N, C-alpha and C positions, 0 to 999 in steps of 0.2 A: 504494500500500500504506500502511496506517495503522499507526503505531508501536504503539498500544495493541492492535490486532488481533494483531500479532505476539506481544506479551506474553501475551495471552489464550491463544494457541495454545501458546506455550512452557509456560504454567502447566498447561494441559490435558494436554500430552504428556510432562510431566516423569516420568521413569521408564520411558517406552515407547520412547524413541529420541531422535534428534536431529532438528532441522528443517532441511530444505533449502529455500532461497529461490531461485526460478528467475527468469530474465529476463522471463518473461511474468507476473510478480507472483503466481504460485502458490506455495503452501507445502505441502510434503509431509513426512511423517515417514519418516526413514530409520534403519536400524539403526546402533548405535554404531560398528560396524566397516565402515560404508559406504565403498566404494572410490572414490567421487567422480564417477561417471558413470552415467547411465541412458540407454540407447538412443543412445549416442554423445554425449550432451549432459551438460555439467557445470553444477551449480547455481552461482549467483553466490557464495553463502556457505552454510556449515552452522553453525547455532547450537546450542549445547548447553544445553538447558533447565535441568538441575540446576545448572550453574555460574552461570546468570543469574538464576533466580527462586527457588531453594531457600532463600535467606536470608530470604525474606519470609514472615511468618505468614499473611497474607491477600492475595488477589489485588488488592484495592484498594490496598494498600501498594505493590505492584509497579507498578501502573498509574500511580501518582502519584509515583514515585521519579525525580527529575530526573536523577540519575546513570545509572540504568538506561535511561531514555529516550534520553539523549544517546549512551550506549554503543551501543545498537542502531542508532540513526540514523547514527552515524559509521561503524559497521561496514558497513551496507548501502550507504551512499553511496560508501564507499571502493572498492567493487567495481563501481560504475556503476549501482547500483539506485536506484530512486526511492522515497522514504519521506516521509510527511507525518505530523505529530503531530495527532491528533484532539483535540477539546475534552475538557477534564478534567471528571470528574463530581464 
């Protein structure tokens, strides 16, 4: 999973729900009141788009913000997920 892809998805889904990151590297949108399991499986982590990307005026700012990149990478790795930073544009 690429960190910047997660940020793009967070940006696109802000206001529509939260993002669940699963062990198979898929990302799905879940409602804000999501109970934490689908078909008996729990996501590795649930990220809240508004809390993470709402502070940025433009997507490019979020994609290049070192603090945001580290925060997402640390969060995903802490729960056993694999995440790699893509090249910056």
